C-alpha positions as CSV (number, residue, x, y, z in Angstrom):
1,M,-39.7,-47.8,15.1
2,S,-39.4,-46.1,19.1
3,K,-38.6,-42.6,19.3
4,K,-35.4,-42.5,20.3
5,T,-34.7,-44.9,17.1
6,V,-36.5,-41.9,15.0
7,L,-34.0,-39.6,16.0
8,L,-30.6,-40.7,16.5
9,I,-31.4,-41.0,12.7
10,M,-31.9,-37.2,12.6
11,Y,-28.4,-36.5,14.8
12,V,-26.6,-38.4,12.2
13,L,-28.5,-37.2,9.5
14,S,-27.9,-33.3,10.4
15,V,-24.5,-34.7,11.9
16,M,-23.8,-35.0,8.0
17,F,-25.1,-32.4,6.7
18,F,-22.9,-30.1,9.7
19,F,-20.2,-32.0,8.2
20,R,-21.4,-30.9,4.7
21,S,-21.8,-27.3,4.7
22,V,-18.0,-26.9,6.7
23,F,-16.7,-29.0,4.0
24,R,-18.4,-27.6,1.5
25,I,-17.1,-24.1,3.0
26,L,-13.8,-25.0,3.9
27,F,-13.1,-26.1,-0.3
28,N,-15.5,-24.1,-1.9
29,E,-13.8,-21.0,-0.5
30,G,-16.8,-17.9,-0.7
31,T,-19.8,-19.6,-1.5
32,G,-21.0,-18.7,1.6
33,G,-23.3,-21.4,3.7
34,Y,-22.4,-19.8,7.1
35,G,-26.1,-19.9,8.2
36,M,-26.6,-23.5,7.5
37,V,-23.9,-24.8,9.5
38,I,-25.8,-22.6,12.5
39,V,-28.8,-24.0,11.6
40,S,-27.8,-28.1,11.3
41,A,-25.7,-27.6,14.5
42,L,-28.7,-26.3,16.2
43,V,-31.0,-29.0,15.2
44,M,-27.9,-31.5,15.8
45,T,-28.2,-29.6,19.4
46,F,-32.0,-29.9,19.7
47,V,-32.5,-33.5,18.8
48,L,-29.3,-34.6,21.2
49,L,-31.0,-32.6,24.6
50,T,-34.3,-34.4,23.0
51,Y,-32.4,-38.3,23.1
52,L,-31.4,-37.6,26.4
53,K,-34.4,-36.4,27.7
54,E,-35.9,-39.5,26.8
55,R,-33.2,-41.8,27.8
56,R,-33.2,-40.8,30.6
57,K,-37.0,-41.0,31.2
58,E,-36.4,-44.4,30.4
59,K,-34.2,-45.2,32.6
60,E,-36.0,-43.6,35.5
61,Q,-38.7,-45.5,34.3
62,Q,-36.7,-49.2,34.3
63,E,-35.7,-48.2,38.0
64,A,-38.8,-47.4,39.3
65,E,-40.4,-50.4,38.1
66,A,-36.6,-52.6,40.3
67,V,-38.3,-51.1,42.9
68,S,-41.9,-51.8,42.9
69,K,-40.5,-55.5,42.0
70,F,-37.6,-55.6,44.5
71,S,-40.3,-53.7,47.0
72,N,-42.9,-56.3,46.5
C-alpha cells in the first residue's frame, strides 16, 4: 500500500470519528466529549496536510520527469 492510500484511509476514519463525536454531543446532551471533537479535528487537519504535501511531492516529481524526457 502506498503512503497516500494509508493517509486517505486514516483521514476517512478520523472523519467518521469526528461525526460520531459531534452526533454524540448533539443527541446525548450533557455527556461531554468536546475534547474528542477537538482531538479528531486536529488529527483530520494533520492527516490532510500530510496527504497534500505527499501529493505535491509526487506531482513535482512527475513534472521533473516530464521535463527531463522533453529535454532529451
